C-alpha positions in Angstrom: -38.1 -38.6 -5.0 -34.7 -37.1 -5.6 -32.2 -34.7 -3.8 -33.6 -31.7 -5.7 -37.1 -32.1 -4.5 -38.2 -28.7 -3.2 -41.8 -29.3 -2.2 -44.0 -32.0 -0.9 -47.6 -32.0 -0.1 -50.0 -33.0 2.7 -53.7 -33.3 2.6 -56.2 -32.8 5.4 -59.8 -32.2 6.0 -60.9 -28.7 5.0 -61.8 -27.7 8.5 -58.2 -28.1 9.6 -56.8 -25.4 7.4 -57.4 -22.4 9.5 -55.6 -23.9 12.6 -52.7 -25.1 10.3 -52.3 -21.7 8.7 -52.1 -20.2 12.2 -50.0 -22.8 14.1 -48.2 -25.0 11.5 -48.8 -28.7 10.8 -48.8 -30.9 13.9 -47.8 -34.5 14.0 -50.3 -37.4 14.7 -50.5 -39.3 18.0 -47.4 -41.4 17.0 -45.3 -38.3 16.2 -45.4 -38.5 12.5 -46.3 -36.2 9.7 -47.2 -37.6 6.3 -46.2 -36.0 3.0 -46.4 -37.1 -0.7 -45.2 -36.1 -4.1 -48.2 -35.0 -6.2 -47.7 -37.3 -9.0 -50.0 -39.1 -11.6 -50.0 -42.9 -11.6 -52.0 -45.9 -12.8 -53.2 -48.2 -10.0 -53.5 -52.0 -10.1 -56.9 -51.9 -11.6 -55.7 -49.7 -14.4 -57.4 -46.5 -13.0 -55.3 -43.4 -13.7 -55.2 -40.8 -11.0 -53.0 -38.8 -8.8 -51.6 -39.4 -5.4 -53.6 -36.7 -3.8 -57.0 -38.1 -4.8 -55.9 -41.7 -4.0 -54.9 -40.7 -0.4 -58.1 -38.6 0.1 -60.3 -41.4 -1.0 -58.5 -44.4 0.6 -56.9 -43.0 3.7 -59.0 -39.9 4.8 -62.2 -41.1 3.3 -63.1 -37.7 1.8 -64.9 -37.9 -1.5 -65.5 -34.2 -2.4 -62.8 -31.8 -1.4 -59.7 -31.5 0.8 -57.2 -29.1 2.1 -53.9 -29.2 0.2 -50.7 -28.0 1.7 -47.5 -27.3 -0.3 -44.6 -27.6 2.0 -41.0 -26.5 1.4 -39.0 -29.4 2.5 -35.4 -28.2 2.1 -33.2 -29.7 4.8 -35.9 -32.1 5.9 -35.3 -34.3 2.9 -32.8 -36.5 4.7 -35.2 -37.1 7.6 -38.0 -38.5 5.4 -38.7 -42.2 5.3 -41.0 -44.3 3.1 -44.5 -44.4 4.5 -44.7 -48.2 3.6 -48.4 -48.1 2.9 -49.8 -51.0 1.0 -51.1 -49.0 -2.1 -50.2 -48.5 -5.6 -48.8 -45.1 -5.1 -46.7 -46.0 -2.0 -43.5 -45.0 -3.7 -44.6 -41.4 -3.6 -45.6 -41.3 0.1 -43.3 -40.4 3.0 -43.5 -39.7 6.7 -41.2 -37.6 9.1 -40.9 -38.0 12.8 -41.3 -34.4 14.1 -43.8 -32.6 16.3 -44.4 -29.7 14.0 -43.8 -28.4 10.5 -43.7 -24.6 11.2 -46.1 -22.4 9.3 -43.3 -20.6 7.5 -42.5 -23.8 5.6 -46.1 -24.1 4.4 -45.9 -22.0 1.2 -49.5 -22.6 0.1 -52.7 -23.9 1.2 -55.8 -24.4 -0.9 -59.1 -26.3 -1.1 -59.0 -28.8 -4.0 -61.7 -31.0 -5.4 -61.2 -34.7 -5.3 -61.4 -36.6 -8.5 -63.1 -39.8 -7.4 -63.1 -42.6 -10.1 -65.8 -44.4 -8.0 -68.2 -41.5 -7.6 -70.3 -42.5 -10.6 -70.5 -46.0 -9.4 -71.6 -45.0 -5.8 -74.3 -42.5 -7.1 -75.8 -45.3 -9.2 -75.7 -48.0 -6.6 -77.1 -48.0 -3.1 -74.5 -48.9 -0.4 -76.7 -51.9 0.7 -76.4 -53.2 -2.8 -72.7 -52.8 -3.1 -71.9 -54.7 0.0 -74.5 -57.4 -0.7 -77.4 -56.7 1.7 -80.9 -56.3 0.2 -82.8 -53.2 0.8 -85.8 -53.6 3.1 
């Protein structure tokens, strides 16, 4: 991220969008709000994807669609800190200690489909087979 970054993103479950549009984006129980740059990257296994889908699959555990918020960061840039997650796309993930990002900073909300590179694998294999337990 550089000092000219104007927007960062946040994803959430689709069911949260209406309340966020009305009230703004509230922090988690530890007082943080998590944001990211929507970039493309290649993970350690060579799978090409984007940060949004990676977070949806690995952190929120949503595999079909998520709510995407586009947030005008402006003067918040100097308050951001690295999220320090142990993931391939960690360099694009940030957090900020604040109670609320007001709704007037949320310039767009939309529902987006998650591109899950594992979807085909899970559709062809039963979970029991994947984790090593035989079907009964």
